[in-house]
N, C-alpha and C positions, 0 to 999 in steps of 0.2 A: 724208913726203909721202903724202897720201891720194889724190892725183890718179891715176886709172887703176888703183887697187888692186883694184877689182872687175872692170872690163873697160875696153876702149878703144873702146867703141861710140859714144861722143860725143867722141872725141879730135878736136881742131881745131875744135870747135863752140863759138861764143860765145853764151851764152844770157842774155838779160836777164830777170830774175825780178821781175815786177811784183807788188807786195804792196799790197793795199787794206785798208780798215778793217773787218776781221772777226776774231773771236776765233781763227779758224783760222790767223791769221797766225803764231801761236806754233809751228806746224809747219814754218815756212819755214827755220829753221836746219837741221833734219834733212833737209828737201827739198834745200836747196842743197848740203849735204855729200854727199848720195847722188848728185846729178848730177855732182859733182866726182869721186866715186869711179868713175864711168863715163867719166871723161876730159874733161868739159866745163869751160869757163871761164865762171864765173857772175858776173854783175854785178847787184846788187840795185837796184831802183827802187821807192821807197816813197812813198805818199801821206802827207799829214800825219795823216790818220785812222789809217793803219796804224801810225804811230809811237806812237800811244796804247796799242797792244796789244803792240808789239814794238820795243824800242830799236834805232835804226839801228846802234849800236855792236855789237849782237849779230850783225847781218848782215855787218858789216865783218869781224868775227872769223870768221864761217862761211865767207865767200867769199875773204877775203884781199884784198879790193878796196874802194875807197871807195864808199860808198853814195850813190846819187843821190836826194835828197829834194826838191831845189828846182832849177828851171831858172835858171841864172845869166846867161843871154844868150850863153853859150859854145857853144850848139847841141849840148848833150849828147844831145838826142833824135834827132840825125842820125847817131849812131855806127853803124858797121857791126856787124851781128850776124846770126846764123843763125836765131834764134827769140826771140820775146817770149812768155814764159810768164807769164800773169797768174793767180796762185794765192796766196791766195784772191781771187775776184772777186765783189764785191757786186752786188746788183741795181742800185744807184745807178751803179756803174761800167759795167755792161753797157749801161744806158740811155744814158749819155754817149757810149760808144763807138759805139753804133748811130746816134746823132744827130750824131756828129762834134764833140762838145764836148771841148775841150782846156783844162781848168782846173787840172790838177795834173800832177806828173811822169809818173804812169802813163798818164793819158788822152792826154797830149801824145805820149808814146812810141807809143801805140796808133794815133794819127792819122797819125804820120809814118813809122812802121816799114814797111819794104818786104820784110821776110823773113816767115817763117811766124809766125802768131799762134795760140797755144793758150790756152784759157781754162778754168779750173776753178771753177765757181760755188760760192758758199757763202752761204746765207741761210735764213730761215724758209720752210717749205714753202708756205704760202699766197702768199708773195711770188714764189716760183719758179713756181708754177702760175698766177699771175695772167696774164690774157690779154695785158696790156701787156708784161710781162717776156718772155713767149713770143714776142710779135711782135718785140721788140727782139733776141732771140736769132736769130730768123729773118733779120732784117736783117743781123746780123753774119755769119751763115753765107753770105749772098749776097755778102759781101766776102771769102769764103774763110777766114773765121775759124773755127777748129775748137773744139768744146766737149768737155770730159771730163765724162761724166755724174756728177752728185753721188750720194752715198749717201743714200737716203731712209730716215730713221729718226727716231723721237722727235719727229714733226711738224716735222722740219727737213730741208732739202736740204743735207747736210753736204759739205764739200769731200772729194773722193775721197782715199783714203789715199795716202801717199807712194809706196808700191810701184806703185800703179796709175798715178799721175801720171808717174813715171819711165819706166814702160813705154810710155806714150803719147808721151812726148818721143822716146824711141828709135824708136818706130814711125813717127813723123812723118818720119824721115830714111831710111825703108826703101827697098829697091831692087826689091821684088817687088810684083805685083798679082795679082788673081784670087781665086777662092773655093776653099778647100781644106777637106776633111773628114779628120780624124784619128781613128782608132779605136784605143783602147788600154786596157790593164788586163787583169784575169783574169775569166773567166766562172765562175759558180757553178751547178752542176747539183744541185738538191735530191734527196736520197734519201727523206727524210721531212720533216716540218715542223721538224726540228731539225738534221739532218745533211745534208752535201752533198759533192760532189766539186769541188775547185778546184785551183789551182796556185800557185806562189810568185811569179808576176809582180806587180810593184809599180806598173807603169805609168810608171816614170821615163823610159823612152825616148819614150813618147807625149807626156808632159808637156814634155820637152825639144824635141821636134819642133813641138809646138803653140806654145811660147814663141818659138822661132826664126821660125816662119812669121808669127806675130803681130808680132814686132818688125821684121820686114822688110816689113811693110805689107800682108800678105794678109788677106782676110776669112776668119777661122778659125771652124770649128765643130768641137768636140771631143765625141765620144761616148766615155764613160769609165766604168769601174767605181770610180773614185776621185774625190775632191773636186777640182774644177778651180779655178783662180784666178777671182775674181769678174769680172774684166774680159774673160775669154774665154768666149763663148757655149758652153754645153755641154748635153748630155743624158746621163742615167744609164742604164746597162744592168746586168743581173745575169746572165742566162743566154744561151745560144746562141739560144734561141727569141726572146728580147727583141731581139737584134741582127737576126735574120732579119725580124722584124716591122717594125723601124725602117727597114730598107733598103726593104722592100716598100711601106711607107707614105710614104716620103720623096718630096716633090714638088720639092725643089731639085735643080739640076744643078750639079755641082762641076767645076772645071777639073782637079782632082786629088783622089784618095782614097788616103790612106795607112793601111793596116791593119797595125798592129803589136801588135794585141791577142793575148793568149795564150788562144785559143779552144779549149775542150775538144773533143777528137776523139770523145768519147763522151757519150751521154746515158743516163739511166735512167728507168724508169717510177716516178714518185714515189708513195710510199705516204702515206696520210693519217695524221695524228697522229704519235706517236713510237714507233718500233719498239722493242720490249723488248730490253734488253741481257741478257748472261749466257747467250746461246745462239748456236750457229753460224748464220751467215746467208750465203746466196749472192746476190750482186748481178749481174744480167745487164746488160752494157754493150752499147749499140747505137750504130752510127756516127751522129754528129751531122750535120746538114745543113751543107754547105760554104757559107761566106759570100763568099769571094773571087769566085766566078763571078757572084754577084748584083750586084757593085759596078759593073759596066759600065752598069747601068741608071741610075746616079746620078752617074757620074764619067767624064770624058773620058780621063784617064790614071790607071791603077791601079798602085799600088806596094804589095806585100805583104812580109811578113817570114817568114823560115824559120829556126827554131831547131833546132840539131842538134849532132852530134858531129863525128867525123873526116870523115865523108862529106857534110857540110852543103852544100858547093858543088855536088856532083852532085845532091843533093836539091833545091837551089834551082833548078837548071836544069830539072829535071823538073817542078817546080811551075810555073815560068814558062810552059813549053810546054803543060802539061796544062790549066791554068786561064786561058790566054791573057792573061797579065799583061804590063805594059810593063816593069816591073823587079821583081826580088826582092832584098831585103836579107838576106843570110845572116849569122847570128851564132851564137855558141857558147853552150852551156848555162851556162857560168861567168858570163855577163853578167847573169843573172837577179838582180834586187835590188841590183846594184852601180851605183855612180855612173859607172863606166867600162865601155867595151865595145870590141870589135873587130868590124868589119863588112866584108863584101865586097858590092859592088853588082853584081848580075848582070843583064845585058841579053841581048837576042837574039844579040849578037855574042860573049857570054862575060862574063868578069869585067871590068867597066869601071873600077872603082876599089876601093882598099882603104883603110880608115881605122881609126885606133885612138886612143883618148883618152877624155876625159870626154864623157858623152852629150850635153851642151850643145854641145860642139865638133863631135862627129860629126854632130849634127842638121843642121849647115850643109851638109854634103855631100849630105844627102838632099833638103833644100829646093832645092839647086842643080839637081836633076833636073827641076824643074818650070819 
């Protein structure tokens, strides 16, 4: 059994997967299986045009359920479900949905369905950008139909990849709202044009928190030193100075800011070019500007991290009071680069919670603070 083998985030959810006549339909076997791996019950609904690209038997195999290709008069389109996901969705189908035309299994489901409707467009770029298509998308949005942005490449508006679609499906059932900024990864302080001071942080904790916040429905912005998933808005930083400038120039106001970046405590005066090797050299380290005290300018609730050894809890309490933070998440040095961690959430009243496990699981406790 593959159901729930990745997570139970879609457990108990019935998803009708509407498939229309695009070459991207070939991705739907993989899409259906991935939804099932997150616990969903998937039923495929296919237009006749879709069956030209993908045999209905393939979707029967993928879902373990009979595929709906024709409406027999048994009111298949009135079945209860949590979501109608139309992927891929052609310009033709978007137009029909916008105008309330029900001339095949997919469009009839779209007209009758009372649950969430999520659409992943797939078409040539000029068709997608056409004013008529954009007007029809606007009409659909006015009916609370949500769209997953396509990938724009090779003069095509390609259906979003399977990972992005699955994340949007999970996100649609999220239990959180609001805007959140997550800062993560390692800073790099240049010594010369070649060398620099950095640390072993991989940004895994920041990535886990960003994914958790996104899946639970929040508007996420990630400032990172690493590559973020395409579907999460992000900005890149390198040095402490970069972060300081980003905070000072930010015009958005966030409901919460979580800073779990491994920010250098020291900076150096960079020398131009490449310093010659083979000789002794003294590097003078200067304290770097503190980022946490600046975050209240852009966030209503500030959560910072404190990495340390045996005295990390005392250090976290001191940091909380000194920098006037709402919470500090204390963790140990051993967690750097690991997929697992142990944390203590410290508030003004002391240690509020302790959690240990994979970073994706621990991230839930941190988002619960918001």
